[in-house]
N, C-alpha and C positions, 0 to 999 in steps of 0.2 A: 516522559521520554517519548520521542516520536521515532518510529521505525517503518521503513517501507516493506518490512518482511511480509510476504504474502501467505506463508503457510504456518500452521500451528506449531510445528517443530521450531521454526526460526523465531517465532514470537516467544517460545518457552525460554529462550536464552534471556530475553529481557525480563521475563517474570522472575527468573532465578536471580538476576542482578538486583531487581527491586527488593526481593526477600533478603539478599545479602546486606543491603543497607537498612533493613528494618522497615521498609515501606510496604504498604498494602497495594499490590498492583491491580490496575484496572486497564483493560485494553479497550480503547474506544475506536470503533470503526466509523469513519466517514468515507463513504464510497460514492463518488459522484456519478457512477455509470461509465461504461467503457468509452462511449462516444465522447462524452464531456471530458473525461480524463485525457483522451488523445488530443482533442482540440485545445484544451488548456495547455498541455505540454508543448504543442506546436507554437502556441502564442508565447509561452515563457521562453522557449528556445529561439524565437524569431525565425522559425523554420519556413523558408520560402521555396527551397528546392524540393522537388518531388522525391528524390532519393532519400533525403534526410527525413521527410515526413513519413515515408514508408518504414524506415528504420525505427523511428520513434514510436510509430503505431505498433510495430512488432514487439517492442519492449513492453508497452502497456498490455498488449494481448497476452504476452507470456505471464505477466503478473496475474491477470485474471484467470489464466489457465491453472496457475499454481495455488491460487487462493484456497485456504481452508480456515474455518473458524476455530479459534482457540476457546476453551471452556470459560475463560475469564473475559471474553470479548463481548462488548455490548455495541449494538448498532444504533447510531444516532441519526440515521437517514430518515426516520419517521415512518 
């Protein structure tokens, strides 16, 4: 399962869902870095207008501000 949940509490929902189905949950973090995340989102959304770029950047920055690691989370960034 893939979730954009940034904080440990939100990720816990998915851990409980995995347990409900008898799965062993593992949360894999692939975090490209704030700048890369912003520029990738701009590209994906074909954001050419500055106001849209600013709004998308704020969304990414909010995710990074809320981020907290879950105990079952592993970081694959190297």
